[in-house]
N, C-alpha and C positions, 0 to 999 in steps of 0.2 A: 831410672827405672830401666831393668835390664830390657831389651828388645822382646825376650822370649814370654815378660811376664806382661806384656800388652794383649788385650781381647783381640779379636780377628778384627771387628769394629773400629778399634783405636789405631791397628796398625793400619788398615785401609786408608785410613783417615789421614794418617801420618805421610803415608807413600805419597797420596795425591796431592798433598802439599808441599812435599818435595823435603821433609823433616826427616825421614828415612827412606833408605832406597831398599826396592824389590830385592837384590843381588845381596845386601846388608843382612835383610831380615832370613832371606833365603840361607845364608851362610851361616847363621846364628842357629838358624832348626838342624842343619847338616853338623853343626859342631857339637849340638847336644845328642844326637844321634849317636855321634859318634863316639861320646864319652859315655851316654848314659844306656844306649841301646844293648849292649853286651850283657847288661844285668837284666833290664829288664825285657827283652825280646820281643819286643812289640811289632816291631817289622819284618816282612818274609824278603821282600826286596828294597833297596833304595836307590835312589835316581840321581845322582848328583850333578851329573854332567848335562842330565838334559833339564833339571829343575835351573840351574843356573843360566842356560842359555835364554829358557825362556823367561826368567827374571831379567836378564840384561834386556830382552825385547821390551818388555813392559818399561823398565827404566828410561830404555830410548823413546817410545811413543810419550811418556808423560813430558818429558824432556821436548820435544819437538810439539807438544800442545796437541797432538793425536788424541782422537776418542779412546778412553778405556773402558773394560770391562766393572761389572760390581764389584768383583772380589779380584781387582787389579794388584797382581802381586803380593799374596796372602797365599803363604804356605800351608796346603792342604795333605792330608793324608786318607787314602781310599782303602777300606777293606778288599781283601785278594779273590773277594768272590763276582765282582765286576770287571769286565772284560774290559782291556785297553789294548791299543794295537801298538803300544812300545811296551817293552818289559815283559814278563810272563803273567800268565792267570794260573793259578794253581789249587785256591779253594783251600791253602791246608793239605793236598792230597798228594801220595808219591804217584796216583796215578797221573796228575797233570803237572805233575812236578817242572816238567820242562815244555809245558803248552804256550805258544805262542797264539792270541788270540790275533785273527784277521780284522775286527773292526771294534772301533769304540762303544761301550753301553752310553745311552741317552745321557744319564745323570753325567758321566765323565767328559762327554761332549761339550755339556751345558757349564759345566766348570771350566773349561779349557776356554770355550767363548766368552765366559765371564773374565778371561784372563787369569784366573786361579793359577798356581804354580803347585803341581803335584809332585810331593818330594819323595815318596815311596807306597808300596802297599803292605796292608798290616796282616798278622797273624789272627788264626780265627781257627776255631773245631772245624775238622773236617767238613767241607761241604755243609757248614753252619749246622751241625749237629753234634750239640755239646751247651754246657752253662758254665763252662770254667775255661775254657781253650785249651784243655788238659787232652783235648782228643786232636788237636794239630798233629799230622803225622809228621811233620816238617823242623818245628821247634817248639820251646815252651816259653811261655810268656807268664812272668811274673805281675801283681799287683805293686806298683810305685809307693802305696801307702804301707806295705808289708809286706817285704818280697820273699817271703813263707807263705803266703797266701794267694789264691788264684785272683785273676782280673774280673773274674766272669765269664760269659759268654753268650754265643759264639763270636761276639764282636769286641773280645778280650783285647784284640791288639790295638786296634782303633779307640777304645777308651783308656788303657793304658799310654798310648802316645799321646792323646790328650792330657791325661793326667800330668805325665811328667813334661809336659810342655814340651814334646819334639814335635808339636805342628800347631796351629792357630786352630785349626778347626778338622772333624772328618766326618767322614761316610760310612756306616756300615747298614747292616741288612736285618730285620727283624722278621723272624717266624713264629716265635711263639714268647717274645720277652728278649729277643738277642741284641738289642740295642738298649733297654729300658735296664735288665738286670744288671749289664755289666757297668751301665753307666751309675747305678746306685754302688755297686761295690767300689767304683775309681772315683766317686765323689764329685761328677760331671754332669750336665744336661745332656739327654738321649731323649730324641725326639721321634716316634713311630708316627708316619704319618695314617690318612685312611687310606683302605685299600683302592688303589686308583690313583690316588692324588698326584702320586710320584711313576714315572715310567720305570718299567721292569726290563724294558730291551737291554740286554747286556747282562744281567744280573743271572749267575749260574741258578738254575733253579734247585730249589729243594721240597718244597711244599707250592706248587703253583697257586693254591687260591689263600693261601697265608703270607706268601713272601711280600715284605716291602723294605724300600730302600728310605732310608731317613738321616737324619744328622746329628753328629755327637759335638757338643762344644763346650766351653769354656762357661758362657753365661745365657739366658734364653734371648737375648737380644743378637749375639753371634746364631744361634740356632734358627733364629727368623729369617737372619739374612741368608743363609745356606738354603732353608726351604725354598726363598724367595727365587733362587737361582735354579733350583732344579724341579720345583713342583710345575705341573702343566699338564697339556694332553699331547700326546704322541702317537700320531698315527702307524707306529710300527709295534705298540705295544698294545692287543685288544681290550686289554684289561684296563686301560688307561681310561678316565672318566672325559667325558667330553666336556668342552670349556663352557658351552652353554648350560649343560646341567648342574655344574660346580665350577664355577671359574676359580682358577688360582690368584692370587693376587701379590701385591706387595705386605707380608708380614710384618715388617717394621710399622707401618702406618698404623696408629693409635696403640701403638705397644705400651705405651707409659700410660694410656689410661684404665683405670679402673674399672672394672666390671660392676655397673649400678646393680642394686638390688639381687647379688649375688645369693643364688641358693646352693648350698654344698649338700650332696648324699653321701650319707654312710650307710653301709650294712654291716652287721654284727660280724657275719660271714669272712668281710674282708681283711680283718685282723686276726681271725682264728688261724692260731699256728705260728704266728710271729713270733720272737724274741721280744722279753718283756722292754729292753731298750729301743727295740724299733717299736713297738706300739706305744712307748712313749714318746719318741720323737714326733710321731703319725699323730698324738692326740694333741701334743704343744703345737703343731703346723695348724692344725685345724681351730685350734684356741686362738691363733693368731689371726686366723682367717676371720674370726668371730668377732673378735678386737677390732679389725678394721670395718666391719660392720655387716659382715656375710652372715645367712640365714642356714642353721645345719636344720637339713630332715632325714629321717630315718626312710631308707628304701628297703623292700624287699626283692633278695636275687635268689630265688627260690633252687634255680638247674646251677649254680656257679659249684656246686659240690660235682656236678659231673663234668667239668670242662678238662683238667687234665685225662680222663679216661677218654673224651671225643678227639681231644686235641692228638692224642698220642694215636689213634687210630687214622684219622685223617693224614697228620702227616707221614707216617709211614708207610701209608698205602700211595700217598703222591709221591714220595721218595724213592718207593719199587718202581714206581713207572718213570720216573725221570733218570735215577740212575743208570737203568738200563741200557743206555747210548753209550756208556764205558764199556767196550766187550773187548779191548784189544786190538780192533781192525780199524774203526775210523780214524781215531786219533786217540793220543794219551799213551801211558804205558802200556808194553807187549811184553808177555814173559818170553823169555830166552828158552825155557823148558819143555815148551808146548809140541806135540808131535802132528797135531791134527786141529782140525778147527774148534772142536769142542773144547780140547785143551788150551787153545789159545783164548778163549771167552773166560772159563772157568780159573785156569791158573792166574790169568792177569788181573782178574778180579781179585782172587785170594791174596796173591802177591802184594797188591797194590792198595785196596781197602783197607780201613783201620776196622777196630773190633766195634767201634761203637756204629761206623756207617752199615756195615756185617749184619749187626742186629737190628739194626731200623729196616733192612733191607727185606731182612726174613720175617718180622712183625710184618710189615705192610705186603707182604705177597700171600703170607697167612690170611690176613685180614679179606685180601682182592679174592681169595683162591673161591673156587666153586664149592658150596654147600657151605661156606663164612660169609661170603660178601652180603646178603641181607642180615647176617645177624650179627656183623661186626660194621661193617663200612657203613650201608644205608641206615643202619641204628644210630651211627655217630653223626650221620650228616641231619637226621631228626632232632637230636641234641643240641647239636650247632644251632638250629632254628628256635630251637626252646630258649637258648644263652642268647640269641639275638634279641627275642622278644622281651627278655627281660633287662635288657638295655634298655631298650623303646620304651618300655613303660616307666624304668627308672627316670629315664630323661624329661618325661611327661611332669614331673613334679620337682626336678632341678636342673641348674644349669650343667653340674659337673658331678663327677663321684672321684673322694678321693680314698687311698688306701695305700700301703706298703708297695714299693716295686719288688721287693723281695722279702722274703720271711726270717731272712738270715742277715749279717754283714760277710765280707767276703771270708769264706774258708781256707781251712789248710790245703796244701798242696797234697793232692792223695787221698783227702779225707773222704772223696764219696766216690771215688774213680772206681772203685770195686761193686758196689751197691748201685747200679744203675735207678733205680726206682728213687731211693734219696737224692740222686742227681736230676731226675725228672722234676719232682717235686719244688726243685729250685723256683720252677717257672711257674708256681701255684698262683701266683697274682698277675701273670701277663697273658698266659695263653688264652684265655675268656676273652682278650681284646683282640685277638687277631681271627678268632672265630668269628666274632661280630664284624670286623671290620672296620672298626673306628679308629680314631686318635687317642695316642696318648703319650704321657711327658711323665718323664722321672729328672727330678730335682731335688739338690740336696739340702736337708732339712735338719741335720745335726751328725753327732757321732758316738758311736759305745763307747764303753769302757775302755776299751784298748784302743780307742783311737782310730777306728774304722768310720767311714761315711756310711752314712745311710739317705736313702732316698725315698722321695716321697713321689707317688705315681698317682698324676690327675688324668681324668678320661671327660671325655666331652662328644656329644653327639659326632656320626659321619661329616667329614667336610667341614668342620667348624674349628679348625687350626687357627684361625686368627682369635677365636676366643679361648681356645685353650692357651695360646701363648701370652694372651693377656692375661688369663687368674694365675700363671705360672710365674710371670714377671712381677704382679701382686705382694707375692711372697719375697720373691726375691729381692724386691725393692726395700724390704721392712727387714732382710736379715742380711747376714755377711756371711753364710756358710759356704757361698761359692765363689767368695774369696781363699779358703783356704787351700794350701798347698801341701804336699807330701813331703817330709824332711828328711834327710840322710841320702838323697839323692846326687845333690850338690857338689 
């Protein structure tokens, strides 16, 4: 078996046993990037010298019998929304195209402490605003399963890199589905942890009450492995949950033990609007759980229809506030055509922000403006509480909820770029999860007639990632969808 076809756990164990060197694995990944990324466009920056030096150090420590970290020698990709003290941190935007962060995000530091090899930083919708990665201001990313289609977004670079096996695992960020939706489009596993489970320190903010960092991987076990490394309290992040209140743990422990007496909640609203092939695949996945002994219960989610509207008011309002810092003065792009301070501010933003970012800043500024704050922003916050209550009541009747991760499979490049509303509706099954702050995962569960992947989304109560991963693993162990790989790129 080629090195790149190993899972992250298999590679880690072979490196530890001396069967494969970290340098060998890193070179294999870098070779694939050199060969495939000119087509896929998953990476914004590649760090070959640094990656190989780190890999050599891991091999040296193993040969010397020194202790190594949990991810020793495993090549990882990270979304370019995470600050690194090495390379650039661009957020897929011209306004940060040459920005060098002075520090590492907490999750980056945890990966490095675990002896992971960071091979590069991946493309994304600008400032994580989008559902297709078409909004990147720096390059185009395509779906490895069909290069005429989008990889999803905003973490499309990370999911495309994982699908094309140009890394062994990756990190993304999820504000309204930006891990789960592209994971569904690219046929990989994508996990959004509970809000507060993973430190957001060093994550460039889009929607501060919604953003969460999570793992993207080829298997549920690899996602559990990565989560075990990055989860936990961080005193540098005031939204990071206290360990005493909700301790993080070893998410691999008990992963292969089925959840006894599993009750799965299904709401008719969850499948409304999904393509027939997706409804069929989700129904068959639920039937598979039923055959494994699970009980299916109907739940009512009366406020789910308002999730998209509430989300785009709250998210754009927070974006308007967060992106005010890009003023052409403190750091980032500065217009050369400005004659005074006001023009420095306005022309820098006009020239360097993309169309979608400008649209969301304007929407958010409007929602927060005098006379409209109560009518839009406060009302959206009230709806958010109603949606959170729907989930709380649903979980009183079941262990988890199941639904599609996206209403369609990967759509054609350019198909929705001129219709923002259609693009926003690509997140219809995911945004409510961020509003409620609960964990969710997308796992492969089939393909449509065009051979494009379909993702099953599973949700559990807050801080129950261990149960969520066990439930996901139950299905993965009974199927082989996760073993399928794109063809045509080799």
